[in-house]
HTML snippet that shows the backbone in 3Dmol.js (N, CA, C, O; Angstrom):
<script src="https://3Dmol.org/build/3Dmol-min.js"></script>
<div id="view" style="width:600px;height:400px;position:relative"></div>
<script>
const pdb = `
ATOM      1  N   SER A   1     110.284 100.962  90.796  1.00  0.00           N
ATOM      2  CA  SER A   1     110.286 100.586  89.391  1.00  0.00           C
ATOM      3  C   SER A   1     109.075  99.716  89.100  1.00  0.00           C
ATOM      4  O   SER A   1     108.622  98.972  89.969  1.00  0.00           O
ATOM      5  N   CYS A   2     108.556  99.802  87.903  1.00  0.00           N
ATOM      6  CA  CYS A   2     107.404  99.003  87.497  1.00  0.00           C
ATOM      7  C   CYS A   2     107.779  98.190  86.272  1.00  0.00           C
ATOM      8  O   CYS A   2     108.440  98.678  85.356  1.00  0.00           O
ATOM      9  N   ARG A   3     107.344  96.943  86.277  1.00  0.00           N
ATOM     10  CA  ARG A   3     107.528  96.092  85.105  1.00  0.00           C
ATOM     11  C   ARG A   3     106.154  95.693  84.610  1.00  0.00           C
ATOM     12  O   ARG A   3     105.214  95.564  85.395  1.00  0.00           O
ATOM     13  N   ARG A   4     106.040  95.498  83.311  1.00  0.00           N
ATOM     14  CA  ARG A   4     104.757  95.080  82.743  1.00  0.00           C
ATOM     15  C   ARG A   4     104.977  93.822  81.927  1.00  0.00           C
ATOM     16  O   ARG A   4     105.992  93.659  81.249  1.00  0.00           O
ATOM     17  N   SER A   5     103.991  92.935  82.013  1.00  0.00           N
ATOM     18  CA  SER A   5     104.090  91.687  81.269  1.00  0.00           C
ATOM     19  C   SER A   5     102.701  91.087  81.134  1.00  0.00           C
ATOM     20  O   SER A   5     101.868  91.285  82.019  1.00  0.00           O
ATOM     21  N   PRO A   6     102.420  90.361  80.057  1.00  0.00           N
ATOM     22  CA  PRO A   6     101.143  89.678  79.972  1.00  0.00           C
ATOM     23  C   PRO A   6     101.051  88.602  81.047  1.00  0.00           C
ATOM     24  O   PRO A   6     102.063  88.026  81.446  1.00  0.00           O
ATOM     25  N   VAL A   7      99.850  88.336  81.507  1.00  0.00           N
ATOM     26  CA  VAL A   7      99.632  87.321  82.533  1.00  0.00           C
ATOM     27  C   VAL A   7      98.879  86.164  81.897  1.00  0.00           C
ATOM     28  O   VAL A   7      97.769  86.343  81.395  1.00  0.00           O
ATOM     29  N   GLY A   8      99.473  84.986  81.915  1.00  0.00           N
ATOM     30  CA  GLY A   8      98.816  83.778  81.413  1.00  0.00           C
ATOM     31  C   GLY A   8      98.316  83.932  79.993  1.00  0.00           C
ATOM     32  O   GLY A   8      98.954  84.577  79.161  1.00  0.00           O
ATOM     33  N   ARG A   9      97.156  83.326  79.719  1.00  0.00           N
ATOM     34  CA  ARG A   9      96.544  83.389  78.397  1.00  0.00           C
ATOM     35  C   ARG A   9      95.264  84.222  78.470  1.00  0.00           C
ATOM     36  O   ARG A   9      94.234  83.831  77.921  1.00  0.00           O
ATOM     37  N   SER A  10      95.329  85.346  79.135  1.00  0.00           N
ATOM     38  CA  SER A  10      94.147  86.167  79.351  1.00  0.00           C
ATOM     39  C   SER A  10      93.566  86.716  78.045  1.00  0.00           C
ATOM     40  O   SER A  10      92.368  86.991  77.976  1.00  0.00           O
ATOM     41  N   SER A  11      94.398  86.880  77.004  1.00  0.00           N
ATOM     42  CA  SER A  11      93.888  87.418  75.756  1.00  0.00           C
ATOM     43  C   SER A  11      92.880  86.468  75.112  1.00  0.00           C
ATOM     44  O   SER A  11      91.996  86.911  74.379  1.00  0.00           O
ATOM     45  N   ASP A  12      93.005  85.155  75.380  1.00  0.00           N
ATOM     46  CA  ASP A  12      92.053  84.182  74.849  1.00  0.00           C
ATOM     47  C   ASP A  12      90.666  84.371  75.445  1.00  0.00           C
ATOM     48  O   ASP A  12      89.676  83.991  74.819  1.00  0.00           O
ATOM     49  N   ALA A  13      90.570  84.944  76.633  1.00  0.00           N
ATOM     50  CA  ALA A  13      89.294  85.133  77.316  1.00  0.00           C
ATOM     51  C   ALA A  13      88.728  86.534  77.081  1.00  0.00           C
ATOM     52  O   ALA A  13      87.728  86.905  77.695  1.00  0.00           O
ATOM     53  N   GLY A  14      89.347  87.302  76.214  1.00  0.00           N
ATOM     54  CA  GLY A  14      88.874  88.654  75.945  1.00  0.00           C
ATOM     55  C   GLY A  14      89.225  89.641  77.042  1.00  0.00           C
ATOM     56  O   GLY A  14      88.553  90.658  77.213  1.00  0.00           O
ATOM     57  N   VAL A  15      90.276  89.340  77.783  1.00  0.00           N
ATOM     58  CA  VAL A  15      90.702  90.216  78.871  1.00  0.00           C
ATOM     59  C   VAL A  15      92.154  90.601  78.631  1.00  0.00           C
ATOM     60  O   VAL A  15      92.994  89.758  78.316  1.00  0.00           O
ATOM     61  N   ARG A  16      92.430  91.879  78.784  1.00  0.00           N
ATOM     62  CA  ARG A  16      93.814  92.357  78.690  1.00  0.00           C
ATOM     63  C   ARG A  16      94.344  92.469  80.117  1.00  0.00           C
ATOM     64  O   ARG A  16      93.803  93.228  80.921  1.00  0.00           O
ATOM     65  N   ALA A  17      95.394  91.723  80.432  1.00  0.00           N
ATOM     66  CA  ALA A  17      95.928  91.710  81.794  1.00  0.00           C
ATOM     67  C   ALA A  17      97.415  92.039  81.770  1.00  0.00           C
ATOM     68  O   ALA A  17      98.131  91.732  80.817  1.00  0.00           O
ATOM     69  N   GLN A  18      97.848  92.667  82.841  1.00  0.00           N
ATOM     70  CA  GLN A  18      99.262  92.973  83.009  1.00  0.00           C
ATOM     71  C   GLN A  18      99.563  93.035  84.499  1.00  0.00           C
ATOM     72  O   GLN A  18      98.657  93.092  85.331  1.00  0.00           O
ATOM     73  N   TRP A  19     100.834  93.022  84.815  1.00  0.00           N
ATOM     74  CA  TRP A  19     101.221  93.154  86.227  1.00  0.00           C
ATOM     75  C   TRP A  19     102.291  94.199  86.356  1.00  0.00           C
ATOM     76  O   TRP A  19     103.040  94.471  85.418  1.00  0.00           O
ATOM     77  N   ARG A  20     102.353  94.775  87.523  1.00  0.00           N
ATOM     78  CA  ARG A  20     103.369  95.773  87.843  1.00  0.00           C
ATOM     79  C   ARG A  20     103.932  95.450  89.217  1.00  0.00           C
ATOM     80  O   ARG A  20     103.252  94.878  90.068  1.00  0.00           O
ATOM     81  N   VAL A  21     105.163  95.821  89.410  1.00  0.00           N
ATOM     82  CA  VAL A  21     105.799  95.640  90.711  1.00  0.00           C
ATOM     83  C   VAL A  21     106.138  97.020  91.251  1.00  0.00           C
ATOM     84  O   VAL A  21     106.843  97.797  90.608  1.00  0.00           O
ATOM     85  N   ARG A  22     105.627  97.312  92.438  1.00  0.00           N
ATOM     86  CA  ARG A  22     105.953  98.570  93.109  1.00  0.00           C
ATOM     87  C   ARG A  22     106.942  98.274  94.216  1.00  0.00           C
ATOM     88  O   ARG A  22     106.724  97.373  95.025  1.00  0.00           O
ATOM     89  N   ARG A  23     108.002  99.011  94.254  1.00  0.00           N
ATOM     90  CA  ARG A  23     109.020  98.879  95.294  1.00  0.00           C
ATOM     91  C   ARG A  23     109.065 100.192  96.068  1.00  0.00           C
ATOM     92  O   ARG A  23     109.134 101.275  95.486  1.00  0.00           O
ATOM     93  N   TYR A  24     109.024 100.073  97.380  1.00  0.00           N
ATOM     94  CA  TYR A  24     109.110 101.269  98.195  1.00  0.00           C
ATOM     95  C   TYR A  24     109.684 100.925  99.562  1.00  0.00           C
ATOM     96  O   TYR A  24     109.794  99.756  99.932  1.00  0.00           O
ATOM     97  N   ARG A  25     110.040 101.945 100.289  1.00  0.00           N
ATOM     98  CA  ARG A  25     110.676 101.781 101.595  1.00  0.00           C
ATOM     99  C   ARG A  25     109.785 102.423 102.653  1.00  0.00           C
ATOM    100  O   ARG A  25     109.307 103.545 102.487  1.00  0.00           O
ATOM    101  N   VAL A  26     109.574 101.695 103.736  1.00  0.00           N
ATOM    102  CA  VAL A  26     108.807 102.215 104.863  1.00  0.00           C
ATOM    103  C   VAL A  26     109.795 102.526 105.978  1.00  0.00           C
ATOM    104  O   VAL A  26     110.573 101.662 106.382  1.00  0.00           O
ATOM    105  N   ARG A  27     109.766 103.737 106.466  1.00  0.00           N
ATOM    106  CA  ARG A  27     110.650 104.150 107.555  1.00  0.00           C
ATOM    107  C   ARG A  27     109.793 104.459 108.767  1.00  0.00           C
ATOM    108  O   ARG A  27     108.695 105.002 108.643  1.00  0.00           O
ATOM    109  N   GLY A  28     110.303 104.110 109.942  1.00  0.00           N
ATOM    110  CA  GLY A  28     109.511 104.421 111.117  1.00  0.00           C
ATOM    111  C   GLY A  28     110.254 104.248 112.418  1.00  0.00           C
ATOM    112  O   GLY A  28     111.433 103.897 112.453  1.00  0.00           O
ATOM    113  N   ASP A  29     109.540 104.501 113.465  1.00  0.00           N
ATOM    114  CA  ASP A  29     110.039 104.384 114.820  1.00  0.00           C
ATOM    115  C   ASP A  29     110.283 102.918 115.155  1.00  0.00           C
ATOM    116  O   ASP A  29     109.437 102.065 114.884  1.00  0.00           O
ATOM    117  N   ALA A  30     111.427 102.631 115.739  1.00  0.00           N
ATOM    118  CA  ALA A  30     111.808 101.245 116.034  1.00  0.00           C
ATOM    119  C   ALA A  30     110.812 100.549 116.942  1.00  0.00           C
ATOM    120  O   ALA A  30     110.447  99.400 116.694  1.00  0.00           O
ATOM    121  N   LEU A  31     110.371 101.221 117.980  1.00  0.00           N
ATOM    122  CA  LEU A  31     109.470 100.573 118.930  1.00  0.00           C
ATOM    123  C   LEU A  31     108.142 100.217 118.284  1.00  0.00           C
ATOM    124  O   LEU A  31     107.602  99.141 118.542  1.00  0.00           O
ATOM    125  N   ALA A  32     107.612 101.092 117.457  1.00  0.00           N
ATOM    126  CA  ALA A  32     106.324 100.834 116.827  1.00  0.00           C
ATOM    127  C   ALA A  32     106.414  99.749 115.753  1.00  0.00           C
ATOM    128  O   ALA A  32     105.572  98.853 115.706  1.00  0.00           O
ATOM    129  N   HIS A  33     107.428  99.825 114.893  1.00  0.00           N
ATOM    130  CA  HIS A  33     107.492  98.921 113.756  1.00  0.00           C
ATOM    131  C   HIS A  33     108.046  97.531 114.072  1.00  0.00           C
ATOM    132  O   HIS A  33     107.482  96.530 113.630  1.00  0.00           O
ATOM    133  N   VAL A  34     109.108  97.459 114.808  1.00  0.00           N
ATOM    134  CA  VAL A  34     109.745  96.162 115.052  1.00  0.00           C
ATOM    135  C   VAL A  34     108.822  95.246 115.836  1.00  0.00           C
ATOM    136  O   VAL A  34     108.650  94.082 115.472  1.00  0.00           O
ATOM    137  N   GLY A  35     108.229  95.750 116.901  1.00  0.00           N
ATOM    138  CA  GLY A  35     107.319  94.924 117.698  1.00  0.00           C
ATOM    139  C   GLY A  35     106.139  94.438 116.887  1.00  0.00           C
ATOM    140  O   GLY A  35     105.788  93.260 116.950  1.00  0.00           O
ATOM    141  N   LYS A  36     105.515  95.330 116.123  1.00  0.00           N
ATOM    142  CA  LYS A  36     104.348  94.963 115.311  1.00  0.00           C
ATOM    143  C   LYS A  36     104.714  93.969 114.211  1.00  0.00           C
ATOM    144  O   LYS A  36     103.944  93.056 113.913  1.00  0.00           O
ATOM    145  N   LEU A  37     105.884  94.149 113.613  1.00  0.00           N
ATOM    146  CA  LEU A  37     106.313  93.252 112.536  1.00  0.00           C
ATOM    147  C   LEU A  37     106.500  91.829 113.052  1.00  0.00           C
ATOM    148  O   LEU A  37     105.951  90.887 112.480  1.00  0.00           O
ATOM    149  N   TYR A  38     107.260  91.668 114.114  1.00  0.00           N
ATOM    150  CA  TYR A  38     107.612  90.331 114.572  1.00  0.00           C
ATOM    151  C   TYR A  38     106.511  89.644 115.370  1.00  0.00           C
ATOM    152  O   TYR A  38     106.480  88.414 115.415  1.00  0.00           O
ATOM    153  N   GLU A  39     105.611  90.387 115.998  1.00  0.00           N
ATOM    154  CA  GLU A  39     104.592  89.727 116.810  1.00  0.00           C
ATOM    155  C   GLU A  39     103.619  88.915 115.959  1.00  0.00           C
ATOM    156  O   GLU A  39     102.925  88.050 116.494  1.00  0.00           O
ATOM    157  N   ASP A  40     103.547  89.161 114.666  1.00  0.00           N
ATOM    158  CA  ASP A  40     102.646  88.409 113.789  1.00  0.00           C
ATOM    159  C   ASP A  40     103.243  87.116 113.249  1.00  0.00           C
ATOM    160  O   ASP A  40     102.515  86.312 112.666  1.00  0.00           O
ATOM    161  N   PHE A  41     104.539  86.888 113.421  1.00  0.00           N
ATOM    162  CA  PHE A  41     105.150  85.657 112.926  1.00  0.00           C
ATOM    163  C   PHE A  41     104.599  84.470 113.699  1.00  0.00           C
ATOM    164  O   PHE A  41     104.499  84.514 114.925  1.00  0.00           O
ATOM    165  N   SER A  42     104.244  83.417 112.989  1.00  0.00           N
ATOM    166  CA  SER A  42     103.571  82.276 113.624  1.00  0.00           C
ATOM    167  C   SER A  42     104.403  81.630 114.722  1.00  0.00           C
ATOM    168  O   SER A  42     103.857  81.254 115.760  1.00  0.00           O
ATOM    169  N   HIS A  43     105.709  81.492 114.522  1.00  0.00           N
ATOM    170  CA  HIS A  43     106.517  80.843 115.562  1.00  0.00           C
ATOM    171  C   HIS A  43     106.631  81.723 116.809  1.00  0.00           C
ATOM    172  O   HIS A  43     106.847  81.208 117.906  1.00  0.00           O
ATOM    173  N   ILE A  44     106.492  83.014 116.660  1.00  0.00           N
ATOM    174  CA  ILE A  44     106.499  83.902 117.821  1.00  0.00           C
ATOM    175  C   ILE A  44     105.127  83.883 118.495  1.00  0.00           C
ATOM    176  O   ILE A  44     105.041  83.953 119.721  1.00  0.00           O
ATOM    177  N   GLN A  45     104.072  83.789 117.718  1.00  0.00           N
ATOM    178  CA  GLN A  45     102.709  83.707 118.262  1.00  0.00           C
ATOM    179  C   GLN A  45     102.529  82.465 119.143  1.00  0.00           C
ATOM    180  O   GLN A  45     101.781  82.493 120.120  1.00  0.00           O
ATOM    181  N   ARG A  46     103.216  81.385 118.792  1.00  0.00           N
ATOM    182  CA  ARG A  46     103.082  80.125 119.551  1.00  0.00           C
ATOM    183  C   ARG A  46     103.847  80.132 120.871  1.00  0.00           C
ATOM    184  O   ARG A  46     103.659  79.243 121.700  1.00  0.00           O
ATOM    185  N   MET A  47     104.697  81.114 121.068  1.00  0.00           N
ATOM    186  CA  MET A  47     105.470  81.188 122.313  1.00  0.00           C
ATOM    187  C   MET A  47     104.546  81.557 123.474  1.00  0.00           C
ATOM    188  O   MET A  47     103.514  82.199 123.282  1.00  0.00           O
ATOM    189  N   ALA A  48     104.934  81.140 124.679  1.00  0.00           N
ATOM    190  CA  ALA A  48     104.198  81.558 125.869  1.00  0.00           C
ATOM    191  C   ALA A  48     104.296  83.082 125.987  1.00  0.00           C
ATOM    192  O   ALA A  48     105.312  83.670 125.616  1.00  0.00           O
ATOM    193  N   ALA A  49     103.262  83.708 126.491  1.00  0.00           N
ATOM    194  CA  ALA A  49     103.183  85.175 126.540  1.00  0.00           C
ATOM    195  C   ALA A  49     104.409  85.833 127.185  1.00  0.00           C
ATOM    196  O   ALA A  49     104.937  86.792 126.621  1.00  0.00           O
ATOM    197  N   PRO A  50     104.883  85.353 128.349  1.00  0.00           N
ATOM    198  CA  PRO A  50     106.048  86.024 128.950  1.00  0.00           C
ATOM    199  C   PRO A  50     107.301  85.939 128.065  1.00  0.00           C
ATOM    200  O   PRO A  50     108.040  86.915 127.942  1.00  0.00           O
ATOM    201  N   ALA A  51     107.538  84.777 127.453  1.00  0.00           N
ATOM    202  CA  ALA A  51     108.704  84.606 126.583  1.00  0.00           C
ATOM    203  C   ALA A  51     108.560  85.467 125.332  1.00  0.00           C
ATOM    204  O   ALA A  51     109.530  86.074 124.877  1.00  0.00           O
ATOM    205  N   ARG A  52     107.360  85.518 124.783  1.00  0.00           N
ATOM    206  CA  ARG A  52     107.110  86.331 123.584  1.00  0.00           C
ATOM    207  C   ARG A  52     107.358  87.809 123.883  1.00  0.00           C
ATOM    208  O   ARG A  52     107.993  88.503 123.088  1.00  0.00           O
ATOM    209  N   GLU A  53     106.869  88.288 125.007  1.00  0.00           N
ATOM    210  CA  GLU A  53     107.067  89.692 125.378  1.00  0.00           C
ATOM    211  C   GLU A  53     108.546  90.018 125.581  1.00  0.00           C
ATOM    212  O   GLU A  53     109.015  91.081 125.174  1.00  0.00           O
ATOM    213  N   ARG A  54     109.278  89.098 126.214  1.00  0.00           N
ATOM    214  CA  ARG A  54     110.722  89.312 126.411  1.00  0.00           C
ATOM    215  C   ARG A  54     111.444  89.394 125.077  1.00  0.00           C
ATOM    216  O   ARG A  54     112.272  90.280 124.868  1.00  0.00           O
ATOM    217  N   LEU A  55     111.128  88.466 124.169  1.00  0.00           N
ATOM    218  CA  LEU A  55     111.777  88.452 122.864  1.00  0.00           C
ATOM    219  C   LEU A  55     111.470  89.739 122.094  1.00  0.00           C
ATOM    220  O   LEU A  55     112.379  90.360 121.544  1.00  0.00           O
ATOM    221  N   LEU A  56     110.202  90.140 122.052  1.00  0.00           N
ATOM    222  CA  LEU A  56     109.828  91.354 121.326  1.00  0.00           C
ATOM    223  C   LEU A  56     110.515  92.577 121.936  1.00  0.00           C
ATOM    224  O   LEU A  56     110.980  93.451 121.205  1.00  0.00           O
ATOM    225  N   TRP A  57     110.582  92.644 123.257  1.00  0.00           N
ATOM    226  CA  TRP A  57     111.253  93.761 123.907  1.00  0.00           C
ATOM    227  C   TRP A  57     112.741  93.783 123.546  1.00  0.00           C
ATOM    228  O   TRP A  57     113.302  94.848 123.292  1.00  0.00           O
ATOM    229  N   GLN A  58     113.375  92.616 123.523  1.00  0.00           N
ATOM    230  CA  GLN A  58     114.793  92.554 123.161  1.00  0.00           C
ATOM    231  C   GLN A  58     115.012  93.003 121.720  1.00  0.00           C
ATOM    232  O   GLN A  58     115.974  93.716 121.433  1.00  0.00           O
ATOM    233  N   LEU A  59     114.132  92.593 120.817  1.00  0.00           N
ATOM    234  CA  LEU A  59     114.246  93.029 119.420  1.00  0.00           C
ATOM    235  C   LEU A  59     114.084  94.539 119.294  1.00  0.00           C
ATOM    236  O   LEU A  59     114.825  95.190 118.557  1.00  0.00           O
ATOM    237  N   MET A  60     113.121  95.089 120.008  1.00  0.00           N
ATOM    238  CA  MET A  60     112.905  96.530 119.962  1.00  0.00           C
ATOM    239  C   MET A  60     114.091  97.282 120.573  1.00  0.00           C
ATOM    240  O   MET A  60     114.456  98.358 120.101  1.00  0.00           O
ATOM    241  N   LYS A  61     114.688  96.714 121.621  1.00  0.00           N
ATOM    242  CA  LYS A  61     115.856  97.332 122.250  1.00  0.00           C
ATOM    243  C   LYS A  61     117.037  97.360 121.281  1.00  0.00           C
ATOM    244  O   LYS A  61     117.746  98.362 121.194  1.00  0.00           O
ATOM    245  N   ILE A  62     117.247  96.261 120.553  1.00  0.00           N
ATOM    246  CA  ILE A  62     118.323  96.213 119.548  1.00  0.00           C
ATOM    247  C   ILE A  62     118.091  97.278 118.476  1.00  0.00           C
ATOM    248  O   ILE A  62     119.014  98.002 118.104  1.00  0.00           O
ATOM    249  N   ALA A  63     116.855  97.369 117.981  1.00  0.00           N
ATOM    250  CA  ALA A  63     116.546  98.369 116.954  1.00  0.00           C
ATOM    251  C   ALA A  63     116.784  99.778 117.475  1.00  0.00           C
ATOM    252  O   ALA A  63     117.275 100.640 116.747  1.00  0.00           O
ATOM    253  N   ALA A  64     116.435 100.012 118.736  1.00  0.00           N
ATOM    254  CA  ALA A  64     116.598 101.350 119.315  1.00  0.00           C
ATOM    255  C   ALA A  64     118.064 101.694 119.548  1.00  0.00           C
ATOM    256  O   ALA A  64     118.483 102.823 119.290  1.00  0.00           O
ATOM    257  N   THR A  65     118.848 100.731 120.035  1.00  0.00           N
ATOM    258  CA  THR A  65     120.236 101.038 120.395  1.00  0.00           C
ATOM    259  C   THR A  65     121.209 100.914 119.233  1.00  0.00           C
ATOM    260  O   THR A  65     122.135 101.716 119.116  1.00  0.00           O
ATOM    261  N   GLN A  66     121.015  99.926 118.376  1.00  0.00           N
ATOM    262  CA  GLN A  66     121.973  99.700 117.290  1.00  0.00           C
ATOM    263  C   GLN A  66     121.590 100.384 115.976  1.00  0.00           C
ATOM    264  O   GLN A  66     122.424 100.514 115.080  1.00  0.00           O
ATOM    265  N   PHE A  67     120.343 100.818 115.858  1.00  0.00           N
ATOM    266  CA  PHE A  67     119.900 101.446 114.618  1.00  0.00           C
ATOM    267  C   PHE A  67     119.342 102.841 114.860  1.00  0.00           C
ATOM    268  O   PHE A  67     118.600 103.377 114.037  1.00  0.00           O
ATOM    269  N   GLY A  68     119.706 103.418 115.994  1.00  0.00           N
ATOM    270  CA  GLY A  68     119.322 104.800 116.270  1.00  0.00           C
ATOM    271  C   GLY A  68     117.836 105.030 116.456  1.00  0.00           C
ATOM    272  O   GLY A  68     117.362 106.156 116.304  1.00  0.00           O
ATOM    273  N   GLY A  69     117.102 103.995 116.780  1.00  0.00           N
ATOM    274  CA  GLY A  69     115.673 104.163 117.016  1.00  0.00           C
ATOM    275  C   GLY A  69     114.830 104.263 115.766  1.00  0.00           C
ATOM    276  O   GLY A  69     113.617 104.454 115.861  1.00  0.00           O
ATOM    277  N   ARG A  70     115.431 104.139 114.599  1.00  0.00           N
ATOM    278  CA  ARG A  70     114.707 104.204 113.325  1.00  0.00           C
ATOM    279  C   ARG A  70     114.955 102.925 112.543  1.00  0.00           C
ATOM    280  O   ARG A  70     116.072 102.409 112.531  1.00  0.00           O
ATOM    281  N   VAL A  71     113.934 102.420 111.899  1.00  0.00           N
ATOM    282  CA  VAL A  71     114.087 101.215 111.089  1.00  0.00           C
ATOM    283  C   VAL A  71     113.524 101.477 109.690  1.00  0.00           C
ATOM    284  O   VAL A  71     112.645 102.318 109.504  1.00  0.00           O
ATOM    285  N   GLU A  72     114.048 100.744 108.726  1.00  0.00           N
ATOM    286  CA  GLU A  72     113.574 100.810 107.346  1.00  0.00           C
ATOM    287  C   GLU A  72     113.222  99.411 106.890  1.00  0.00           C
ATOM    288  O   GLU A  72     113.956  98.458 107.153  1.00  0.00           O
ATOM    289  N   ARG A  73     112.102  99.290 106.208  1.00  0.00           N
ATOM    290  CA  ARG A  73     111.700  98.016 105.607  1.00  0.00           C
ATOM    291  C   ARG A  73     111.511  98.234 104.119  1.00  0.00           C
ATOM    292  O   ARG A  73     110.838  99.176 103.699  1.00  0.00           O
ATOM    293  N   ASN A  74     112.109  97.357 103.325  1.00  0.00           N
ATOM    294  CA  ASN A  74     111.903  97.395 101.878  1.00  0.00           C
ATOM    295  C   ASN A  74     110.694  96.528 101.560  1.00  0.00           C
ATOM    296  O   ASN A  74     110.595  95.388 102.016  1.00  0.00           O
ATOM    297  N   VAL A  75     109.776  97.080 100.772  1.00  0.00           N
ATOM    298  CA  VAL A  75     108.522  96.399 100.459  1.00  0.00           C
ATOM    299  C   VAL A  75     108.409  96.253  98.946  1.00  0.00           C
ATOM    300  O   VAL A  75     108.714  97.182  98.198  1.00  0.00           O
ATOM    301  N   ILE A  76     107.971  95.084  98.504  1.00  0.00           N
ATOM    302  CA  ILE A  76     107.695  94.834  97.090  1.00  0.00           C
ATOM    303  C   ILE A  76     106.245  94.378  96.989  1.00  0.00           C
ATOM    304  O   ILE A  76     105.857  93.383  97.602  1.00  0.00           O
ATOM    305  N   SER A  77     105.448  95.106  96.215  1.00  0.00           N
ATOM    306  CA  SER A  77     104.031  94.783  96.063  1.00  0.00           C
ATOM    307  C   SER A  77     103.720  94.502  94.600  1.00  0.00           C
ATOM    308  O   SER A  77     103.847  95.397  93.765  1.00  0.00           O
ATOM    309  N   PRO A  78     103.312  93.265  94.267  1.00  0.00           N
ATOM    310  CA  PRO A  78     102.859  93.006  92.897  1.00  0.00           C
ATOM    311  C   PRO A  78     101.427  93.513  92.745  1.00  0.00           C
ATOM    312  O   PRO A  78     100.591  93.326  93.629  1.00  0.00           O
ATOM    313  N   ILE A  79     101.162  94.150  91.621  1.00  0.00           N
ATOM    314  CA  ILE A  79      99.823  94.668  91.342  1.00  0.00           C
ATOM    315  C   ILE A  79      99.383  94.072  90.016  1.00  0.00           C
ATOM    316  O   ILE A  79     100.065  94.224  89.002  1.00  0.00           O
ATOM    317  N   TYR A  80      98.242  93.392  90.024  1.00  0.00           N
ATOM    318  CA  TYR A  80      97.707  92.770  88.818  1.00  0.00           C
ATOM    319  C   TYR A  80      96.532  93.595  88.314  1.00  0.00           C
ATOM    320  O   TYR A  80      95.628  93.934  89.077  1.00  0.00           O
ATOM    321  N   LEU A  81      96.553  93.914  87.024  1.00  0.00           N
ATOM    322  CA  LEU A  81      95.508  94.716  86.417  1.00  0.00           C
ATOM    323  C   LEU A  81      94.888  93.927  85.263  1.00  0.00           C
ATOM    324  O   LEU A  81      95.599  93.285  84.489  1.00  0.00           O
ATOM    325  N   ALA A  82      93.562  93.978  85.155  1.00  0.00           N
ATOM    326  CA  ALA A  82      92.878  93.294  84.049  1.00  0.00           C
ATOM    327  C   ALA A  82      91.745  94.186  83.544  1.00  0.00           C
ATOM    328  O   ALA A  82      91.055  94.840  84.325  1.00  0.00           O
ATOM    329  N   ARG A  83      91.569  94.198  82.223  1.00  0.00           N
ATOM    330  CA  ARG A  83      90.490  94.976  81.596  1.00  0.00           C
ATOM    331  C   ARG A  83      89.835  94.097  80.540  1.00  0.00           C
ATOM    332  O   ARG A  83      90.490  93.327  79.838  1.00  0.00           O
ATOM    333  N   ARG A  84      88.519  94.243  80.457  1.00  0.00           N
ATOM    334  CA  ARG A  84      87.805  93.557  79.365  1.00  0.00           C
ATOM    335  C   ARG A  84      88.065  94.305  78.077  1.00  0.00           C
ATOM    336  O   ARG A  84      88.217  95.526  78.063  1.00  0.00           O
ATOM    337  N   ARG A  85      88.113  93.552  76.999  1.00  0.00           N
ATOM    338  CA  ARG A  85      88.301  94.197  75.685  1.00  0.00           C
ATOM    339  C   ARG A  85      86.999  94.636  75.119  1.00  0.00           C
ATOM    340  O   ARG A  85      86.959  95.197  74.024  1.00  0.00           O
TER     341      ARG A  85
END
`;
const viewer = $3Dmol.createViewer("view");
viewer.addModel(pdb, "pdb");
viewer.setStyle({}, {cartoon: {color: "spectrum"}});
viewer.zoomTo();
viewer.render();
</script>
């Protein structure tokens, strides 16, 4: 779904601005997505390498065994558009 709305006081500057929200779902292989998603979290990055690898492996194992090896992520992306008048 997309929503549109004026942004700030852009009309005073001679710019027409609006925003939209895109919602979509990403589906993928548990091993590829879960490990990549969680390895970027700062608190996981600070862990010692062996502990981090164990945790990521356990998360991927849960995704594989309890979710049939497939995972879904819901994504919301705001998109801002501006045009000069």
